Jmol script that loads the backbone (N, CA, C; Angstrom):
load data "model"
ATOM      1  N   MET A   1       0.842  -1.503  -0.070  1.00  0.00           N
ATOM      2  CA  MET A   1      -0.365   0.110   0.282  1.00  0.00           C
ATOM      3  C   MET A   1       0.926   0.994  -0.236  1.00  0.00           C
ATOM      4  N   LEU A   2       2.149   1.429   0.482  1.00  0.00           N
ATOM      5  CA  LEU A   2       2.969   2.524   0.644  1.00  0.00           C
ATOM      6  C   LEU A   2       3.951   2.541  -0.447  1.00  0.00           C
ATOM      7  N   THR A   3       3.838   1.249  -1.052  1.00  0.00           N
ATOM      8  CA  THR A   3       5.328   1.519  -2.429  1.00  0.00           C
ATOM      9  C   THR A   3       4.711   2.790  -3.312  1.00  0.00           C
ATOM     10  N   ASP A   4       3.674   3.373  -3.168  1.00  0.00           N
ATOM     11  CA  ASP A   4       3.698   4.511  -4.212  1.00  0.00           C
ATOM     12  C   ASP A   4       4.071   6.256  -3.685  1.00  0.00           C
ATOM     13  N   TYR A   5       4.578   5.920  -2.084  1.00  0.00           N
ATOM     14  CA  TYR A   5       5.089   6.902  -1.308  1.00  0.00           C
ATOM     15  C   TYR A   5       6.272   6.092  -0.899  1.00  0.00           C
ATOM     16  N   ALA A   6       7.260   7.146  -0.447  1.00  0.00           N
ATOM     17  CA  ALA A   6       8.379   6.706  -0.194  1.00  0.00           C
ATOM     18  C   ALA A   6       9.037   5.752   1.004  1.00  0.00           C
ATOM     19  N   PHE A   7       7.602   5.221   1.068  1.00  0.00           N
ATOM     20  CA  PHE A   7       7.831   4.547   2.460  1.00  0.00           C
ATOM     21  C   PHE A   7       8.366   2.801   1.822  1.00  0.00           C
ATOM     22  N   LEU A   8       9.026   2.004   2.635  1.00  0.00           N
ATOM     23  CA  LEU A   8       9.591   0.591   1.641  1.00  0.00           C
ATOM     24  C   LEU A   8       9.826  -0.433   3.453  1.00  0.00           C
ATOM     25  N   ARG A   9       9.501  -1.264   3.212  1.00  0.00           N
ATOM     26  CA  ARG A   9       9.905  -2.163   4.389  1.00  0.00           C
ATOM     27  C   ARG A   9      11.279  -3.009   4.360  1.00  0.00           C
ATOM     28  N   VAL A  10      11.641  -2.552   5.402  1.00  0.00           N
ATOM     29  CA  VAL A  10      12.880  -3.251   5.340  1.00  0.00           C
ATOM     30  C   VAL A  10      13.451  -4.388   6.205  1.00  0.00           C
ATOM     31  N   HIS A  11      12.740  -4.634   7.171  1.00  0.00           N
ATOM     32  CA  HIS A  11      12.744  -5.683   8.089  1.00  0.00           C
ATOM     33  C   HIS A  11      11.421  -5.870   8.822  1.00  0.00           C
ATOM     34  N   ASN A  12      11.304  -7.250   9.045  1.00  0.00           N
ATOM     35  CA  ASN A  12       9.968  -7.295   9.509  1.00  0.00           C
ATOM     36  C   ASN A  12      10.023  -6.315  10.425  1.00  0.00           C
ATOM     37  N   SER A  13      10.126  -5.698  11.472  1.00  0.00           N
ATOM     38  CA  SER A  13       9.811  -4.976  12.768  1.00  0.00           C
ATOM     39  C   SER A  13      10.245  -3.384  11.973  1.00  0.00           C
ATOM     40  N   HIS A  14      10.468  -2.992  10.637  1.00  0.00           N
ATOM     41  CA  HIS A  14      10.513  -1.739  10.627  1.00  0.00           C
ATOM     42  C   HIS A  14      10.459  -1.119   8.938  1.00  0.00           C
ATOM     43  N   ILE A  15       9.546   0.127   8.984  1.00  0.00           N
ATOM     44  CA  ILE A  15       9.180   0.344   7.758  1.00  0.00           C
ATOM     45  C   ILE A  15       9.957   1.639   7.903  1.00  0.00           C
ATOM     46  N   VAL A  16      11.063   2.329   6.290  1.00  0.00           N
ATOM     47  CA  VAL A  16      11.550   3.704   6.346  1.00  0.00           C
ATOM     48  C   VAL A  16      10.992   4.639   5.583  1.00  0.00           C
ATOM     49  N   ASN A  17      11.433   5.519   5.915  1.00  0.00           N
ATOM     50  CA  ASN A  17      11.155   7.111   4.390  1.00  0.00           C
ATOM     51  C   ASN A  17      12.547   6.791   3.772  1.00  0.00           C
ATOM     52  N   VAL A  18      12.389   6.331   2.172  1.00  0.00           N
ATOM     53  CA  VAL A  18      13.372   5.742   2.157  1.00  0.00           C
ATOM     54  C   VAL A  18      14.453   7.311   1.788  1.00  0.00           C
ATOM     55  N   ASN A  19      13.256   8.558   2.348  1.00  0.00           N
ATOM     56  CA  ASN A  19      14.301  10.076   1.866  1.00  0.00           C
ATOM     57  C   ASN A  19      14.560  10.500   3.107  1.00  0.00           C
ATOM     58  N   ALA A  20      14.366  10.053   3.932  1.00  0.00           N
ATOM     59  CA  ALA A  20      15.318  10.383   5.224  1.00  0.00           C
ATOM     60  C   ALA A  20      16.279   9.077   5.611  1.00  0.00           C
ATOM     61  N   VAL A  21      16.904   8.867   4.858  1.00  0.00           N
ATOM     62  CA  VAL A  21      18.185   7.516   5.102  1.00  0.00           C
ATOM     63  C   VAL A  21      19.245   8.427   4.030  1.00  0.00           C
ATOM     64  N   THR A  22      20.126   8.648   5.585  1.00  0.00           N
ATOM     65  CA  THR A  22      21.399   9.253   4.914  1.00  0.00           C
ATOM     66  C   THR A  22      22.343   8.317   4.525  1.00  0.00           C
ATOM     67  N   ARG A  23      22.350   7.019   5.018  1.00  0.00           N
ATOM     68  CA  ARG A  23      23.690   6.192   5.014  1.00  0.00           C
ATOM     69  C   ARG A  23      23.537   4.586   4.886  1.00  0.00           C
ATOM     70  N   TYR A  24      23.652   3.948   4.046  1.00  0.00           N
ATOM     71  CA  TYR A  24      23.719   2.387   4.192  1.00  0.00           C
ATOM     72  C   TYR A  24      25.155   1.887   4.839  1.00  0.00           C
ATOM     73  N   ILE A  25      24.944   1.146   6.050  1.00  0.00           N
ATOM     74  CA  ILE A  25      26.195   0.418   6.327  1.00  0.00           C
ATOM     75  C   ILE A  25      26.075  -1.161   5.801  1.00  0.00           C
ATOM     76  N   LYS A  26      27.295  -1.718   4.840  1.00  0.00           N
ATOM     77  CA  LYS A  26      26.898  -3.001   4.198  1.00  0.00           C
ATOM     78  C   LYS A  26      27.268  -3.731   5.483  1.00  0.00           C
ATOM     79  N   GLY A  27      26.728  -5.297   5.168  1.00  0.00           N
ATOM     80  CA  GLY A  27      26.940  -6.484   5.821  1.00  0.00           C
ATOM     81  C   GLY A  27      26.095  -7.399   5.178  1.00  0.00           C
ATOM     82  N   GLU A  28      25.599  -8.157   6.457  1.00  0.00           N
ATOM     83  CA  GLU A  28      25.088  -9.124   5.672  1.00  0.00           C
ATOM     84  C   GLU A  28      24.005  -8.918   5.405  1.00  0.00           C
ATOM     85  N   GLY A  29      22.807  -8.295   6.163  1.00  0.00           N
ATOM     86  CA  GLY A  29      21.734  -7.380   5.570  1.00  0.00           C
ATOM     87  C   GLY A  29      22.052  -5.734   6.283  1.00  0.00           C
ATOM     88  N   GLY A  30      22.907  -6.019   6.544  1.00  0.00           N
ATOM     89  CA  GLY A  30      23.458  -4.700   6.451  1.00  0.00           C
ATOM     90  C   GLY A  30      22.266  -3.518   7.734  1.00  0.00           C
ATOM     91  N   TYR A  31      22.684  -2.508   7.710  1.00  0.00           N
ATOM     92  CA  TYR A  31      21.602  -1.459   8.185  1.00  0.00           C
ATOM     93  C   TYR A  31      21.754  -0.128   7.789  1.00  0.00           C
ATOM     94  N   LEU A  32      20.519   0.854   7.630  1.00  0.00           N
ATOM     95  CA  LEU A  32      20.265   1.703   7.426  1.00  0.00           C
ATOM     96  C   LEU A  32      20.878   3.068   8.389  1.00  0.00           C
ATOM     97  N   VAL A  33      21.183   4.219   8.437  1.00  0.00           N
ATOM     98  CA  VAL A  33      21.464   5.268   9.401  1.00  0.00           C
ATOM     99  C   VAL A  33      20.105   6.440   8.883  1.00  0.00           C
ATOM    100  N   MET A  34      19.163   6.620   9.951  1.00  0.00           N
ATOM    101  CA  MET A  34      18.516   7.574   9.630  1.00  0.00           C
ATOM    102  C   MET A  34      19.304   9.310   9.432  1.00  0.00           C
ATOM    103  N   SER A  35      17.989  10.300   9.211  1.00  0.00           N
ATOM    104  CA  SER A  35      18.422  11.471   9.129  1.00  0.00           C
ATOM    105  C   SER A  35      18.707  11.624  11.015  1.00  0.00           C
ATOM    106  N   ASP A  36      17.680  11.515  11.614  1.00  0.00           N
ATOM    107  CA  ASP A  36      17.982  11.898  12.836  1.00  0.00           C
ATOM    108  C   ASP A  36      18.760  10.990  13.690  1.00  0.00           C
ATOM    109  N   GLY A  37      19.767  10.316  13.415  1.00  0.00           N
ATOM    110  CA  GLY A  37      20.844   9.378  13.865  1.00  0.00           C
ATOM    111  C   GLY A  37      20.136   8.066  14.197  1.00  0.00           C
ATOM    112  N   ALA A  38      19.327   7.451  14.163  1.00  0.00           N
ATOM    113  CA  ALA A  38      18.902   6.401  14.544  1.00  0.00           C
ATOM    114  C   ALA A  38      19.523   5.116  13.810  1.00  0.00           C
ATOM    115  N   THR A  39      19.340   4.031  14.153  1.00  0.00           N
ATOM    116  CA  THR A  39      19.738   2.761  12.905  1.00  0.00           C
ATOM    117  C   THR A  39      19.074   2.101  12.678  1.00  0.00           C
ATOM    118  N   VAL A  40      18.676   1.449  11.630  1.00  0.00           N
ATOM    119  CA  VAL A  40      17.557   0.301  11.127  1.00  0.00           C
ATOM    120  C   VAL A  40      18.460  -0.496  10.895  1.00  0.00           C
ATOM    121  N   ASP A  41      17.767  -1.610  11.326  1.00  0.00           N
ATOM    122  CA  ASP A  41      18.091  -2.850  10.809  1.00  0.00           C
ATOM    123  C   ASP A  41      17.290  -3.434   9.557  1.00  0.00           C
ATOM    124  N   VAL A  42      18.515  -3.930   8.519  1.00  0.00           N
ATOM    125  CA  VAL A  42      18.342  -4.604   6.946  1.00  0.00           C
ATOM    126  C   VAL A  42      17.981  -5.857   7.083  1.00  0.00           C
ATOM    127  N   SER A  43      16.666  -6.434   6.810  1.00  0.00           N
ATOM    128  CA  SER A  43      16.571  -8.636   6.561  1.00  0.00           C
ATOM    129  C   SER A  43      18.001  -8.379   5.121  1.00  0.00           C
ATOM    130  N   ARG A  44      18.135  -9.558   5.217  1.00  0.00           N
ATOM    131  CA  ARG A  44      19.151  -9.856   4.406  1.00  0.00           C
ATOM    132  C   ARG A  44      17.853 -10.328   3.440  1.00  0.00           C
ATOM    133  N   SER A  45      16.511 -10.729   3.033  1.00  0.00           N
ATOM    134  CA  SER A  45      15.393 -10.650   1.926  1.00  0.00           C
ATOM    135  C   SER A  45      15.607  -9.132   1.419  1.00  0.00           C
ATOM    136  N   ARG A  46      15.307  -8.529   2.182  1.00  0.00           N
ATOM    137  CA  ARG A  46      14.734  -7.658   1.708  1.00  0.00           C
ATOM    138  C   ARG A  46      15.785  -6.150   1.167  1.00  0.00           C
ATOM    139  N   LYS A  47      16.847  -7.124   1.459  1.00  0.00           N
ATOM    140  CA  LYS A  47      18.041  -6.216   0.886  1.00  0.00           C
ATOM    141  C   LYS A  47      18.732  -5.648  -0.648  1.00  0.00           C
ATOM    142  N   GLU A  48      18.274  -6.440  -1.458  1.00  0.00           N
ATOM    143  CA  GLU A  48      17.967  -6.201  -3.225  1.00  0.00           C
ATOM    144  C   GLU A  48      16.541  -5.076  -3.190  1.00  0.00           C
ATOM    145  N   LEU A  49      15.668  -5.648  -2.814  1.00  0.00           N
ATOM    146  CA  LEU A  49      14.073  -4.683  -2.635  1.00  0.00           C
ATOM    147  C   LEU A  49      15.037  -3.119  -2.697  1.00  0.00           C
ATOM    148  N   LEU A  50      15.888  -2.589  -1.398  1.00  0.00           N
ATOM    149  CA  LEU A  50      16.672  -1.047  -0.858  1.00  0.00           C
ATOM    150  C   LEU A  50      17.551  -0.873  -1.610  1.00  0.00           C
ATOM    151  N   MET A  51      18.442  -1.963  -2.063  1.00  0.00           N
ATOM    152  CA  MET A  51      19.199  -1.444  -2.905  1.00  0.00           C
ATOM    153  C   MET A  51      19.050  -0.719  -4.260  1.00  0.00           C
ATOM    154  N   GLN A  52      18.003  -1.196  -4.968  1.00  0.00           N
ATOM    155  CA  GLN A  52      16.966  -0.684  -6.224  1.00  0.00           C
ATOM    156  C   GLN A  52      16.142   0.649  -5.940  1.00  0.00           C
ATOM    157  N   ARG A  53      15.493   0.588  -4.601  1.00  0.00           N
ATOM    158  CA  ARG A  53      15.054   1.556  -4.552  1.00  0.00           C
ATOM    159  C   ARG A  53      16.119   3.048  -4.176  1.00  0.00           C
ATOM    160  N   LEU A  54      17.223   2.506  -3.663  1.00  0.00           N
ATOM    161  CA  LEU A  54      18.212   3.707  -3.138  1.00  0.00           C
ATOM    162  C   LEU A  54      19.194   4.121  -4.727  1.00  0.00           C
ATOM    163  N   GLN A  55      18.880   3.083  -5.721  1.00  0.00           N
ATOM    164  CA  GLN A  55      19.695   3.414  -6.118  1.00  0.00           C
ATOM    165  C   GLN A  55      19.477   4.953  -7.318  1.00  0.00           C
ATOM    166  N   PRO A  56      18.535   5.084  -8.198  1.00  0.00           N
ATOM    167  CA  PRO A  56      18.579   6.221  -8.678  1.00  0.00           C
ATOM    168  C   PRO A  56      17.797   7.514  -7.549  1.00  0.00           C
ATOM    169  N   SER A  57      17.789   7.265  -6.346  1.00  0.00           N
ATOM    170  CA  SER A  57      18.173   8.859  -5.619  1.00  0.00           C
ATOM    171  C   SER A  57      19.114   8.619  -4.621  1.00  0.00           C
ATOM    172  N   LYS A  58      20.052   8.126  -4.136  1.00  0.00           N
ATOM    173  CA  LYS A  58      21.197   8.319  -3.519  1.00  0.00           C
ATOM    174  C   LYS A  58      22.196   7.806  -3.562  1.00  0.00           C
ATOM    175  N   PHE A  59      22.490   6.485  -4.170  1.00  0.00           N
ATOM    176  CA  PHE A  59      23.649   6.137  -3.946  1.00  0.00           C
ATOM    177  C   PHE A  59      24.034   5.661  -5.529  1.00  0.00           C
TER     178      PHE A  59
END
end "model"
wireframe off; spacefill off
backbone 0.3
color backbone group
């Protein structure tokens, strides 16, 4: 339902605003650093979708 907006489920416990991502730290799934300094884990299974969504805008 949120796909048309800037939100993405990156983990079973986390939905993030892609526009608020300031950094992606690599790892097995990795994690995101948000504009407010919070860190959010990324699941291994959702990492590829995240990379596709971030590619055109930030990375």
